[in-house]
N, CA and C atoms as a LAMMPS dump frame, in Angstrom:
ITEM: TIMESTEP
0
ITEM: NUMBER OF ATOMS
660
ITEM: BOX BOUNDS ff ff ff
-5.0000000000000000e+02 5.0000000000000000e+02
-5.0000000000000000e+02 5.0000000000000000e+02
-5.0000000000000000e+02 5.0000000000000000e+02
ITEM: ATOMS id mol type element x y z
1 1 1 N -219.097 -306.947 406.582
2 1 2 C -219.326 -305.974 407.656
3 1 3 C -220.562 -305.131 407.348
4 2 1 N -221.388 -304.912 408.351
5 2 2 C -222.589 -304.109 408.164
6 2 3 C -222.227 -302.623 408.207
7 3 1 N -222.516 -301.924 407.116
8 3 2 C -222.288 -300.482 407.04
9 3 3 C -223.588 -299.696 407.165
10 4 1 N -224.693 -300.333 406.777
11 4 2 C -225.983 -299.648 406.726
12 4 3 C -227.055 -300.484 407.413
13 5 1 N -227.801 -299.856 408.306
14 5 2 C -228.959 -300.507 408.928
15 5 3 C -230.208 -299.771 408.472
16 6 1 N -231.148 -300.536 407.948
17 6 2 C -232.382 -299.987 407.38
18 6 3 C -233.543 -300.349 408.3
19 7 1 N -234.184 -299.332 408.836
20 7 2 C -235.314 -299.536 409.736
21 7 3 C -236.634 -299.378 408.988
22 8 1 N -237.535 -300.322 409.189
23 8 2 C -238.931 -300.095 408.85
24 8 3 C -239.471 -299.112 409.892
25 9 1 N -240.652 -298.553 409.67
26 9 2 C -241.183 -297.59 410.636
27 9 3 C -242.388 -298.13 411.408
28 10 1 N -243.474 -298.439 410.69
29 10 2 C -244.694 -298.89 411.36
30 10 3 C -244.489 -300.277 411.957
31 11 1 N -244.657 -300.364 413.273
32 11 2 C -244.459 -301.636 413.954
33 11 3 C -243.033 -301.875 414.392
34 12 1 N -242.118 -300.97 414.012
35 12 2 C -240.71 -301.086 414.412
36 12 3 C -240.295 -299.874 415.243
37 13 1 N -240.549 -298.686 414.725
38 13 2 C -240.238 -297.461 415.469
39 13 3 C -241.47 -296.96 416.218
40 14 1 N -242.606 -296.998 415.549
41 14 2 C -243.864 -296.579 416.169
42 14 3 C -244.838 -297.754 416.159
43 15 1 N -245.492 -297.968 417.285
44 15 2 C -246.449 -299.069 417.388
45 15 3 C -247.789 -298.601 416.821
46 16 1 N -247.808 -298.449 415.509
47 16 2 C -248.926 -297.78 414.843
48 16 3 C -250 -298.719 414.319
49 17 1 N -249.741 -300.023 414.319
50 17 2 C -250.711 -300.925 413.712
51 17 3 C -252.096 -300.851 414.366
52 18 1 N -252.196 -300.744 415.712
53 18 2 C -253.541 -300.596 416.3
54 18 3 C -254.255 -299.337 415.818
55 19 1 N -253.5 -298.247 415.636
56 19 2 C -254.098 -297.006 415.133
57 19 3 C -254.553 -297.195 413.691
58 20 1 N -253.67 -297.763 412.867
59 20 2 C -254.025 -298.011 411.467
60 20 3 C -255.272 -298.89 411.374
61 21 1 N -255.301 -299.939 412.174
62 21 2 C -256.42 -300.879 412.111
63 21 3 C -257.736 -300.19 412.47
64 22 1 N -257.707 -299.353 413.488
65 22 2 C -258.916 -298.632 413.9
66 22 3 C -259.39 -297.673 412.813
67 23 1 N -258.453 -296.916 412.238
68 23 2 C -258.824 -295.941 411.213
69 23 3 C -259.242 -296.611 409.913
70 24 1 N -258.564 -297.711 409.566
71 24 2 C -258.952 -298.445 408.356
72 24 3 C -260.352 -299.017 408.515
73 25 1 N -260.681 -299.479 409.726
74 25 2 C -262.02 -300.032 409.971
75 25 3 C -263.091 -298.98 409.705
76 26 1 N -262.802 -297.729 410.071
77 26 2 C -263.745 -296.641 409.803
78 26 3 C -263.938 -296.451 408.3
79 27 1 N -262.831 -296.481 407.565
80 27 2 C -262.917 -296.318 406.113
81 27 3 C -263.608 -297.51 405.463
82 28 1 N -263.281 -298.719 405.93
83 28 2 C -263.926 -299.911 405.378
84 28 3 C -265.442 -299.825 405.55
85 29 1 N -265.867 -299.389 406.729
86 29 2 C -267.305 -299.28 406.994
87 29 3 C -267.953 -298.249 406.079
88 30 1 N -267.261 -297.135 405.847
89 30 2 C -267.836 -296.085 404.999
90 30 3 C -267.974 -296.537 403.552
91 31 1 N -267.142 -297.505 403.137
92 31 2 C -267.203 -298.019 401.764
93 31 3 C -267.881 -299.39 401.683
94 32 1 N -268.468 -299.839 402.804
95 32 2 C -269.134 -301.153 402.86
96 32 3 C -268.189 -302.291 402.481
97 33 1 N -266.961 -302.19 402.967
98 33 2 C -265.969 -303.239 402.742
99 33 3 C -265.962 -304.17 403.947
100 34 1 N -266.065 -305.456 403.678
101 34 2 C -266.041 -306.447 404.753
102 34 3 C -264.779 -307.293 404.629
103 35 1 N -263.872 -307.133 405.615
104 35 2 C -262.631 -307.903 405.633
105 35 3 C -262.476 -308.548 407.003
106 36 1 N -262.067 -309.805 407.017
107 36 2 C -261.767 -310.45 408.292
108 36 3 C -260.432 -309.918 408.8
109 37 1 N -260.158 -310.124 410.088
110 37 2 C -258.884 -309.698 410.657
111 37 3 C -257.725 -310.377 409.937
112 38 1 N -257.907 -311.652 409.612
113 38 2 C -256.85 -312.401 408.919
114 38 3 C -256.574 -311.799 407.543
115 39 1 N -257.64 -311.408 406.838
116 39 2 C -257.455 -310.792 405.521
117 39 3 C -256.75 -309.446 405.657
118 40 1 N -257.16 -308.663 406.653
119 40 2 C -256.539 -307.354 406.851
120 40 3 C -255.048 -307.491 407.148
121 41 1 N -254.689 -308.484 407.951
122 41 2 C -253.29 -308.644 408.345
123 41 3 C -252.381 -309.021 407.18
124 42 1 N -252.949 -309.525 406.09
125 42 2 C -252.117 -309.827 404.918
126 42 3 C -251.606 -308.553 404.254
127 43 1 N -252.216 -307.409 404.589
128 43 2 C -251.783 -306.142 404.003
129 43 3 C -250.733 -305.43 404.859
130 44 1 N -250.481 -305.918 406.069
131 44 2 C -249.495 -305.28 406.938
132 44 3 C -248.111 -305.386 406.303
133 45 1 N -247.432 -304.253 406.221
134 45 2 C -246.11 -304.211 405.592
135 45 3 C -246.15 -303.725 404.159
136 46 1 N -247.325 -303.781 403.541
137 46 2 C -247.473 -303.288 402.174
138 46 3 C -247.923 -301.83 402.213
139 47 1 N -247.773 -301.128 401.106
140 47 2 C -248.161 -299.721 401.077
141 47 3 C -249.677 -299.585 401.048
142 48 1 N -250.176 -298.477 401.612
143 48 2 C -251.618 -298.203 401.579
144 48 3 C -252.102 -298.088 400.135
145 49 1 N -251.254 -297.524 399.286
146 49 2 C -251.611 -297.39 397.872
147 49 3 C -251.864 -298.755 397.255
148 50 1 N -250.974 -299.688 397.531
149 50 2 C -251.106 -301.041 397.005
150 50 3 C -252.369 -301.709 397.545
151 51 1 N -252.63 -301.529 398.844
152 51 2 C -253.809 -302.13 399.463
153 51 3 C -255.089 -301.593 398.838
154 52 1 N -255.176 -300.26 398.727
155 52 2 C -256.408 -299.668 398.211
156 52 3 C -256.605 -299.939 396.725
157 53 1 N -255.535 -300.09 395.971
158 53 2 C -255.683 -300.48 394.566
159 53 3 C -256.405 -301.821 394.465
160 54 1 N -256.009 -302.755 395.315
161 54 2 C -256.636 -304.079 395.303
162 54 3 C -258.078 -304.026 395.799
163 55 1 N -258.316 -303.265 396.876
164 55 2 C -259.658 -303.224 397.451
165 55 3 C -260.655 -302.511 396.538
166 56 1 N -260.213 -301.458 395.878
167 56 2 C -261.097 -300.736 394.953
168 56 3 C -261.537 -301.652 393.821
169 57 1 N -260.592 -302.457 393.333
170 57 2 C -260.931 -303.395 392.258
171 57 3 C -261.798 -304.54 392.783
172 58 1 N -261.436 -305.081 393.936
173 58 2 C -262.152 -306.237 394.492
174 58 3 C -263.602 -305.905 394.821
175 59 1 N -263.839 -304.697 395.374
176 59 2 C -265.187 -304.326 395.807
177 59 3 C -265.869 -303.349 394.841
178 60 1 N -265.246 -303.139 393.675
179 60 2 C -265.824 -302.284 392.621
180 60 3 C -266.241 -300.92 393.174
181 61 1 N -265.325 -300.271 393.874
182 61 2 C -265.622 -298.977 394.48
183 61 3 C -265.543 -297.862 393.434
184 62 1 N -266.435 -296.905 393.554
185 62 2 C -266.474 -295.793 392.59
186 62 3 C -265.678 -294.602 393.12
187 63 1 N -264.46 -294.865 393.573
188 63 2 C -263.548 -293.817 394.034
189 63 3 C -262.168 -294.111 393.456
190 64 1 N -261.314 -293.107 393.449
191 64 2 C -259.951 -293.312 392.978
192 64 3 C -259.037 -293.614 394.165
193 65 1 N -257.905 -294.204 393.866
194 65 2 C -256.913 -294.485 394.907
195 65 3 C -256.488 -293.185 395.581
196 66 1 N -256.297 -292.141 394.784
197 66 2 C -255.844 -290.86 395.325
198 66 3 C -256.852 -290.28 396.314
199 67 1 N -258.141 -290.422 396.012
200 67 2 C -259.183 -289.899 396.903
201 67 3 C -259.18 -290.629 398.248
202 68 1 N -259.049 -291.948 398.193
203 68 2 C -259.055 -292.725 399.435
204 68 3 C -257.787 -292.461 400.244
205 69 1 N -256.653 -292.384 399.561
206 69 2 C -255.398 -292.137 400.268
207 69 3 C -255.407 -290.782 400.965
208 70 1 N -256.039 -289.798 400.354
209 70 2 C -256.131 -288.479 400.978
210 70 3 C -256.902 -288.574 402.294
211 71 1 N -258.005 -289.33 402.294
212 71 2 C -258.775 -289.535 403.524
213 71 3 C -257.969 -290.334 404.546
214 72 1 N -257.384 -291.418 404.074
215 72 2 C -256.626 -292.33 404.933
216 72 3 C -255.495 -291.593 405.649
217 73 1 N -254.669 -290.907 404.883
218 73 2 C -253.515 -290.219 405.464
219 73 3 C -253.934 -289.036 406.324
220 74 1 N -255.002 -288.359 405.923
221 74 2 C -255.489 -287.239 406.718
222 74 3 C -255.921 -287.679 408.104
223 75 1 N -256.669 -288.777 408.172
224 75 2 C -257.106 -289.321 409.462
225 75 3 C -255.91 -289.726 410.315
226 76 1 N -254.928 -290.365 409.684
227 76 2 C -253.758 -290.859 410.413
228 76 3 C -252.917 -289.711 410.966
229 77 1 N -252.677 -288.703 410.15
230 77 2 C -251.843 -287.585 410.593
231 77 3 C -252.504 -286.813 411.737
232 78 1 N -253.808 -286.624 411.642
233 78 2 C -254.517 -285.939 412.727
234 78 3 C -254.463 -286.749 414.014
235 79 1 N -254.559 -288.064 413.879
236 79 2 C -254.513 -288.934 415.054
237 79 3 C -253.134 -288.878 415.715
238 80 1 N -252.081 -288.904 414.911
239 80 2 C -250.73 -288.846 415.469
240 80 3 C -250.509 -287.558 416.251
241 81 1 N -250.997 -286.459 415.702
242 81 2 C -250.796 -285.159 416.34
243 81 3 C -251.574 -285.021 417.645
244 82 1 N -252.664 -285.78 417.769
245 82 2 C -253.529 -285.635 418.939
246 82 3 C -253.408 -286.781 419.94
247 83 1 N -252.676 -287.841 419.569
248 83 2 C -252.578 -289.023 420.434
249 83 3 C -251.705 -288.716 421.651
250 84 1 N -252.241 -288.85 422.865
251 84 2 C -251.439 -288.563 424.065
252 84 3 C -250.452 -289.69 424.377
253 85 1 N -249.293 -289.318 424.883
254 85 2 C -248.325 -290.309 425.35
255 85 3 C -247.756 -291.21 424.28
256 86 1 N -247.666 -290.71 423.06
257 86 2 C -247.135 -291.522 421.966
258 86 3 C -245.609 -291.519 422.022
259 87 1 N -245.011 -292.693 422.144
260 87 2 C -243.559 -292.825 422.251
261 87 3 C -243.061 -293.899 421.29
262 88 1 N -241.758 -293.885 420.986
263 88 2 C -241.202 -294.979 420.184
264 88 3 C -241.35 -296.309 420.919
265 89 1 N -241.301 -297.384 420.179
266 89 2 C -241.332 -298.721 420.777
267 89 3 C -240.142 -298.853 421.729
268 90 1 N -240.341 -299.405 422.922
269 90 2 C -239.264 -299.486 423.922
270 90 3 C -237.969 -300.087 423.364
271 91 1 N -236.881 -299.383 423.613
272 91 2 C -235.561 -299.863 423.225
273 91 3 C -235.098 -299.432 421.854
274 92 1 N -236.022 -299 420.984
275 92 2 C -235.603 -298.702 419.613
276 92 3 C -234.828 -297.387 419.546
277 93 1 N -235.209 -296.388 420.358
278 93 2 C -234.455 -295.132 420.355
279 93 3 C -233.001 -295.375 420.765
280 94 1 N -232.809 -296.16 421.813
281 94 2 C -231.455 -296.445 422.295
282 94 3 C -230.639 -297.191 421.244
283 95 1 N -231.285 -298.111 420.522
284 95 2 C -230.589 -298.841 419.459
285 95 3 C -230.187 -297.893 418.335
286 96 1 N -231.098 -297.029 417.933
287 96 2 C -230.805 -296.053 416.878
288 96 3 C -229.636 -295.157 417.288
289 97 1 N -229.678 -294.665 418.513
290 97 2 C -228.619 -293.769 418.995
291 97 3 C -227.265 -294.471 419.029
292 98 1 N -227.25 -295.726 419.482
293 98 2 C -225.975 -296.446 419.583
294 98 3 C -225.381 -296.71 418.205
295 99 1 N -226.21 -297.065 417.243
296 99 2 C -225.719 -297.302 415.88
297 99 3 C -225.219 -296.005 415.252
298 100 1 N -225.928 -294.932 415.502
299 100 2 C -225.538 -293.62 414.978
300 100 3 C -224.165 -293.215 415.519
301 101 1 N -223.944 -293.429 416.801
302 101 2 C -222.67 -293.042 417.409
303 101 3 C -221.523 -293.959 416.988
304 102 1 N -221.869 -295.126 416.432
305 102 2 C -220.842 -296.02 415.867
306 102 3 C -220.645 -295.751 414.375
307 103 1 N -221.248 -294.677 413.884
308 103 2 C -221.098 -294.216 412.496
309 103 3 C -221.666 -295.199 411.47
310 104 1 N -222.715 -295.91 411.869
311 104 2 C -223.438 -296.768 410.93
312 104 3 C -224.41 -295.893 410.138
313 105 1 N -224.483 -296.114 408.824
314 105 2 C -225.478 -295.402 408.017
315 105 3 C -226.868 -295.869 408.431
316 106 1 N -227.758 -294.94 408.724
317 106 2 C -229.119 -295.294 409.109
318 106 3 C -230.098 -294.787 408.056
319 107 1 N -230.959 -295.702 407.611
320 107 2 C -231.977 -295.369 406.616
321 107 3 C -233.332 -295.782 407.164
322 108 1 N -234.323 -294.936 406.976
323 108 2 C -235.691 -295.333 407.293
324 108 3 C -236.393 -295.638 405.975
325 109 1 N -236.835 -296.881 405.816
326 109 2 C -237.491 -297.314 404.583
327 109 3 C -238.853 -297.89 404.94
328 110 1 N -239.893 -297.133 404.637
329 110 2 C -241.244 -297.49 405.069
330 110 3 C -242.218 -297.457 403.903
331 111 1 N -243.238 -298.301 403.993
332 111 2 C -244.303 -298.273 402.993
333 111 3 C -245.189 -297.042 403.149
334 112 1 N -245.066 -296.338 404.271
335 112 2 C -245.858 -295.13 404.509
336 112 3 C -245.421 -293.995 403.593
337 113 1 N -246.259 -292.969 403.511
338 113 2 C -245.926 -291.8 402.703
339 113 3 C -244.767 -291.037 403.335
340 114 1 N -244.084 -290.225 402.534
341 114 2 C -242.97 -289.447 403.064
342 114 3 C -243.454 -288.457 404.121
343 115 1 N -244.653 -287.925 403.948
344 115 2 C -245.198 -287.006 404.949
345 115 3 C -245.388 -287.72 406.286
346 116 1 N -245.856 -288.968 406.245
347 116 2 C -246.023 -289.753 407.475
348 116 3 C -244.673 -290.035 408.118
349 117 1 N -243.687 -290.383 407.298
350 117 2 C -242.338 -290.655 407.8
351 117 3 C -241.782 -289.427 408.511
352 118 1 N -241.873 -288.287 407.852
353 118 2 C -241.335 -287.055 408.43
354 118 3 C -242.06 -286.677 409.715
355 119 1 N -243.374 -286.885 409.745
356 119 2 C -244.162 -286.542 410.927
357 119 3 C -243.765 -287.4 412.124
358 120 1 N -243.637 -288.704 411.912
359 120 2 C -243.267 -289.609 413.007
360 120 3 C -241.87 -289.288 413.53
361 121 1 N -240.922 -289.089 412.627
362 121 2 C -239.555 -288.783 413.059
363 121 3 C -239.494 -287.464 413.824
364 122 1 N -240.263 -286.484 413.377
365 122 2 C -240.296 -285.193 414.08
366 122 3 C -240.932 -285.334 415.464
367 123 1 N -242.03 -286.075 415.545
368 123 2 C -242.712 -286.267 416.828
369 123 3 C -241.794 -286.924 417.858
370 124 1 N -240.957 -287.843 417.39
371 124 2 C -240.085 -288.597 418.291
372 124 3 C -238.678 -288.002 418.414
373 125 1 N -238.4 -286.925 417.694
374 125 2 C -237.077 -286.316 417.753
375 125 3 C -235.981 -287.2 417.189
376 126 1 N -236.292 -287.922 416.115
377 126 2 C -235.34 -288.878 415.538
378 126 3 C -234.837 -288.472 414.152
379 127 1 N -235.308 -287.361 413.643
380 127 2 C -235.015 -286.987 412.253
381 127 3 C -233.522 -286.972 411.952
382 128 1 N -232.725 -286.387 412.842
383 128 2 C -231.304 -286.178 412.545
384 128 3 C -230.488 -287.465 412.53
385 129 1 N -231.048 -288.554 413.041
386 129 2 C -230.303 -289.816 413.048
387 129 3 C -230.289 -290.489 411.672
388 130 1 N -231.284 -290.192 410.857
389 130 2 C -231.439 -290.902 409.585
390 130 3 C -230.943 -290.048 408.418
391 131 1 N -229.847 -290.513 407.816
392 131 2 C -229.276 -289.786 406.691
393 131 3 C -230.129 -289.88 405.444
394 132 1 N -230.89 -290.969 405.321
395 132 2 C -231.739 -291.17 404.148
396 132 3 C -233.099 -291.703 404.585
397 133 1 N -234.111 -291.335 403.825
398 133 2 C -235.469 -291.833 404.057
399 133 3 C -236.059 -292.245 402.712
400 134 1 N -236.728 -293.396 402.697
401 134 2 C -237.341 -293.9 401.465
402 134 3 C -238.796 -294.245 401.748
403 135 1 N -239.688 -293.725 400.918
404 135 2 C -241.113 -294.03 401.043
405 135 3 C -241.547 -294.984 399.942
406 136 1 N -242.134 -296.097 400.354
407 136 2 C -242.653 -297.046 399.376
408 136 3 C -243.79 -296.475 398.555
409 137 1 N -244.442 -295.428 399.077
410 137 2 C -245.539 -294.795 398.342
411 137 3 C -245.049 -294.117 397.071
412 138 1 N -243.74 -293.842 397
413 138 2 C -243.164 -293.179 395.829
414 138 3 C -242.577 -294.167 394.822
415 139 1 N -242.664 -295.453 395.129
416 139 2 C -242.027 -296.465 394.292
417 139 3 C -243.061 -297.249 393.489
418 140 1 N -242.586 -297.952 392.488
419 140 2 C -243.479 -298.727 391.624
420 140 3 C -243.988 -299.977 392.327
421 141 1 N -243.093 -300.635 393.069
422 141 2 C -243.44 -301.918 393.675
423 141 3 C -243.528 -301.811 395.196
424 142 1 N -244.394 -302.628 395.779
425 142 2 C -244.575 -302.676 397.227
426 142 3 C -243.938 -303.95 397.776
427 143 1 N -243.556 -303.926 399.057
428 143 2 C -243.092 -305.152 399.701
429 143 3 C -244.161 -306.235 399.505
430 144 1 N -243.776 -307.466 399.214
431 144 2 C -242.471 -308.104 399.4
432 144 3 C -241.469 -307.925 398.259
433 145 1 N -241.784 -307.08 397.279
434 145 2 C -240.781 -306.771 396.254
435 145 3 C -239.614 -306.045 396.927
436 146 1 N -238.382 -306.324 396.539
437 146 2 C -237.214 -305.746 397.225
438 146 3 C -236.857 -304.322 396.821
439 147 1 N -237.646 -303.687 395.948
440 147 2 C -237.269 -302.376 395.41
441 147 3 C -236.904 -301.373 396.503
442 148 1 N -237.711 -301.272 397.551
443 148 2 C -237.492 -300.239 398.575
444 148 3 C -236.127 -300.389 399.24
445 149 1 N -235.688 -301.625 399.462
446 149 2 C -234.405 -301.842 400.128
447 149 3 C -233.239 -301.682 399.154
448 150 1 N -233.458 -301.994 397.902
449 150 2 C -232.414 -301.758 396.897
450 150 3 C -232.178 -300.26 396.713
451 151 1 N -233.257 -299.489 396.751
452 151 2 C -233.12 -298.031 396.667
453 151 3 C -232.35 -297.509 397.876
454 152 1 N -232.666 -298.038 399.061
455 152 2 C -231.972 -297.616 400.284
456 152 3 C -230.475 -297.892 400.189
457 153 1 N -230.11 -299.058 399.669
458 153 2 C -228.695 -299.407 399.527
459 153 3 C -228 -298.473 398.542
460 154 1 N -228.678 -298.154 397.46
461 154 2 C -228.11 -297.252 396.455
462 154 3 C -227.848 -295.87 397.042
463 155 1 N -228.777 -295.387 397.85
464 155 2 C -228.633 -294.054 398.438
465 155 3 C -227.423 -293.956 399.361
466 156 1 N -227.077 -295.055 400.017
467 156 2 C -225.93 -295.049 400.934
468 156 3 C -224.663 -295.603 400.276
469 157 1 N -224.787 -295.952 398.99
470 157 2 C -223.658 -296.52 398.242
471 157 3 C -223.109 -297.772 398.933
472 158 1 N -224.028 -298.559 399.483
473 158 2 C -223.653 -299.8 400.163
474 158 3 C -224.032 -300.998 399.306
475 159 1 N -223.193 -302.021 399.335
476 159 2 C -223.547 -303.283 398.703
477 159 3 C -224.611 -303.963 399.562
478 160 1 N -225.452 -304.776 398.942
479 160 2 C -226.513 -305.445 399.699
480 160 3 C -225.957 -306.294 400.839
481 161 1 N -224.759 -306.841 400.654
482 161 2 C -224.148 -307.672 401.694
483 161 3 C -223.721 -306.851 402.909
484 162 1 N -223.682 -305.53 402.758
485 162 2 C -223.289 -304.636 403.848
486 162 3 C -224.493 -304.001 404.542
487 163 1 N -225.698 -304.452 404.148
488 163 2 C -226.929 -303.872 404.694
489 163 3 C -227.67 -304.872 405.579
490 164 1 N -228.277 -304.348 406.624
491 164 2 C -229.131 -305.15 407.498
492 164 3 C -230.45 -304.411 407.677
493 165 1 N -231.547 -305.154 407.585
494 165 2 C -232.889 -304.584 407.676
495 165 3 C -233.55 -305.037 408.976
496 166 1 N -234.3 -304.128 409.605
497 166 2 C -235.09 -304.48 410.788
498 166 3 C -236.559 -304.315 410.425
499 167 1 N -237.297 -305.414 410.486
500 167 2 C -238.684 -305.461 410.011
501 167 3 C -239.582 -306.199 410.999
502 168 1 N -240.882 -305.909 410.915
503 168 2 C -241.841 -306.598 411.789
504 168 3 C -242.881 -307.391 411.013
505 169 1 N -242.846 -307.333 409.679
506 169 2 C -243.876 -308.014 408.889
507 169 3 C -243.283 -309.088 407.993
508 170 1 N -244.12 -310.047 407.648
509 170 2 C -243.701 -311.108 406.723
510 170 3 C -243.278 -310.52 405.386
511 171 1 N -244.07 -309.573 404.875
512 171 2 C -243.745 -308.967 403.581
513 171 3 C -242.422 -308.212 403.638
514 172 1 N -242.176 -307.53 404.756
515 172 2 C -240.933 -306.779 404.893
516 172 3 C -239.713 -307.675 404.976
517 173 1 N -239.817 -308.745 405.752
518 173 2 C -238.708 -309.696 405.864
519 173 3 C -238.437 -310.342 404.508
520 174 1 N -239.498 -310.728 403.809
521 174 2 C -239.335 -311.345 402.49
522 174 3 C -238.653 -310.387 401.52
523 175 1 N -239.023 -309.106 401.58
524 175 2 C -238.403 -308.103 400.707
525 175 3 C -236.916 -307.96 401.008
526 176 1 N -236.563 -307.958 402.29
527 176 2 C -235.157 -307.829 402.685
528 176 3 C -234.332 -309.007 402.173
529 177 1 N -234.867 -310.207 402.311
530 177 2 C -234.127 -311.385 401.868
531 177 3 C -234.032 -311.437 400.343
532 178 1 N -235.069 -310.952 399.658
533 178 2 C -235.01 -310.898 398.192
534 178 3 C -233.988 -309.867 397.719
535 179 1 N -233.692 -308.903 398.593
536 179 2 C -232.656 -307.912 398.28
537 179 3 C -231.271 -308.417 398.683
538 180 1 N -231.205 -309.662 399.164
539 180 2 C -229.946 -310.291 399.592
540 180 3 C -229.299 -309.557 400.765
541 181 1 N -230.143 -309.154 401.713
542 181 2 C -229.661 -308.457 402.901
543 181 3 C -229.919 -309.287 404.149
544 182 1 N -229.113 -309.064 405.173
545 182 2 C -229.391 -309.646 406.473
546 182 3 C -230.657 -308.989 407.026
547 183 1 N -231.381 -309.725 407.848
548 183 2 C -232.631 -309.175 408.361
549 183 3 C -232.888 -309.638 409.791
550 184 1 N -233.277 -308.686 410.634
551 184 2 C -233.738 -308.985 411.985
552 184 3 C -235.247 -308.788 412.007
553 185 1 N -235.957 -309.809 412.431
554 185 2 C -237.404 -309.722 412.544
555 185 3 C -237.795 -309.35 413.961
556 186 1 N -238.578 -308.28 414.086
557 186 2 C -239.076 -307.867 415.4
558 186 3 C -240.495 -308.393 415.564
559 187 1 N -240.683 -309.262 416.541
560 187 2 C -241.985 -309.892 416.775
561 187 3 C -242.873 -308.944 417.578
562 188 1 N -243.573 -308.08 416.852
563 188 2 C -244.468 -307.119 417.497
564 188 3 C -245.85 -307.748 417.63
565 189 1 N -246.346 -307.945 418.843
566 189 2 C -247.651 -308.595 419.015
567 189 3 C -248.798 -307.822 418.378
568 190 1 N -248.625 -306.513 418.198
569 190 2 C -249.679 -305.704 417.592
570 190 3 C -249.662 -305.73 416.07
571 191 1 N -248.677 -306.416 415.496
572 191 2 C -248.606 -306.528 414.035
573 191 3 C -249.289 -307.788 413.523
574 192 1 N -249.95 -308.503 414.422
575 192 2 C -250.677 -309.695 414.004
576 192 3 C -249.779 -310.913 413.907
577 193 1 N -250.312 -311.947 413.338
578 193 2 C -249.603 -313.222 413.237
579 193 3 C -248.679 -313.206 412.022
580 194 1 N -247.531 -312.566 412.187
581 194 2 C -246.583 -312.412 411.084
582 194 3 C -245.553 -313.542 411.092
583 195 1 N -245.361 -314.154 409.943
584 195 2 C -244.368 -315.217 409.806
585 195 3 C -243.012 -314.584 409.486
586 196 1 N -242.129 -314.579 410.472
587 196 2 C -240.809 -313.954 410.316
588 196 3 C -239.7 -314.991 410.142
589 197 1 N -240.078 -316.203 409.786
590 197 2 C -239.127 -317.317 409.763
591 197 3 C -237.938 -317.089 408.834
592 198 1 N -238.098 -316.26 407.81
593 198 2 C -236.998 -316.014 406.88
594 198 3 C -235.915 -315.109 407.461
595 199 1 N -236.216 -314.436 408.564
596 199 2 C -235.247 -313.512 409.168
597 199 3 C -234.037 -314.273 409.706
598 200 1 N -232.887 -313.599 409.724
599 200 2 C -231.66 -314.206 410.249
600 200 3 C -231.68 -314.274 411.77
601 201 1 N -232.457 -313.388 412.375
602 201 2 C -232.599 -313.351 413.827
603 201 3 C -233.966 -312.766 414.145
604 202 1 N -234.647 -313.337 415.133
605 202 2 C -235.952 -312.825 415.56
606 202 3 C -235.844 -312.407 417.022
607 203 1 N -236.306 -311.188 417.322
608 203 2 C -236.281 -310.689 418.699
609 203 3 C -237.672 -310.218 419.095
610 204 1 N -237.934 -310.226 420.389
611 204 2 C -239.212 -309.753 420.914
612 204 3 C -239.073 -308.423 421.647
613 205 1 N -237.83 -307.965 421.803
614 205 2 C -237.562 -306.736 422.551
615 205 3 C -236.291 -306.111 421.983
616 206 1 N -236.354 -304.837 421.617
617 206 2 C -235.177 -304.184 421.049
618 206 3 C -234.034 -304.071 422.047
619 207 1 N -234.342 -304.209 423.325
620 207 2 C -233.284 -304.165 424.329
621 207 3 C -232.425 -305.421 424.304
622 208 1 N -232.828 -306.396 423.48
623 208 2 C -232.008 -307.588 423.257
624 208 3 C -230.91 -307.329 422.227
625 209 1 N -230.999 -306.205 421.516
626 209 2 C -230.073 -305.921 420.415
627 209 3 C -229.057 -304.854 420.799
628 210 1 N -227.869 -304.94 420.191
629 210 2 C -226.86 -303.896 420.353
630 210 3 C -225.93 -303.912 419.14
631 211 1 N -225.049 -302.95 419.091
632 211 2 C -224.133 -302.808 417.954
633 211 3 C -223.266 -304.052 417.732
634 212 1 N -222.601 -304.613 418.76
635 212 2 C -221.777 -305.809 418.52
636 212 3 C -222.576 -306.984 417.955
637 213 1 N -223.815 -307.176 418.414
638 213 2 C -224.635 -308.272 417.905
639 213 3 C -224.933 -308.092 416.425
640 214 1 N -225.212 -306.866 416.029
641 214 2 C -225.514 -306.595 414.624
642 214 3 C -224.272 -306.808 413.762
643 215 1 N -223.115 -306.389 414.256
644 215 2 C -221.877 -306.614 413.511
645 215 3 C -221.574 -308.111 413.396
646 216 1 N -221.832 -308.837 414.459
647 216 2 C -221.597 -310.288 414.446
648 216 3 C -222.526 -310.979 413.453
649 217 1 N -223.777 -310.537 413.415
650 217 2 C -224.736 -311.114 412.474
651 217 3 C -224.298 -310.855 411.038
652 218 1 N -223.753 -309.671 410.798
653 218 2 C -223.29 -309.335 409.459
654 218 3 C -222.095 -310.147 409.016
655 219 1 N -221.332 -310.647 409.981
656 219 2 C -220.126 -311.415 409.657
657 219 3 C -220.427 -312.87 409.328
658 220 1 N -221.64 -313.317 409.608
659 220 2 C -221.988 -314.725 409.372
660 220 3 C -222.266 -314.985 407.901
């Protein structure tokens, strides 16, 4: 039986990948970094810290990860606060509310910083639904390593077999399966060409999901 549902944030609750891509392009240009769209999409689902560690080494940049992350997150937070008409992805609020009212433990586990997580939840009025929040930026390993989901399970005192993850990226789905959890892959067109084949179920619209379906998936 599913006791805990773990939501990713970027590309699942907020359609943020187009914003991230635009802002990252600005930073890449300022550092003379040349990445193809395909190369950039391999970083979707991983933490910004992990991405910039690799890019700084690959392009021999004379900056620290902390310096770049400060710029990166600053640009993103300002954009979120000023972006008009920013809403959750259609159907996800209703799904969150229905699971909450069925007394399912809800965890938000994102590769984003905790400040970004708190800002998005506050903007959308979703903070009170999530009993626990986990930031991959505070952990040693990034998705596809399962650490973030194992931490989420520990916080809710749930066995991995009682947890279900909702993800939009290949790395996120792989992390969920490595944590021995059920996983629903959300096919977000703005998240690029993500291979979600490892997911137990793939959906293109959150309005396709409901509490009984999630319980049924957990029973398989």
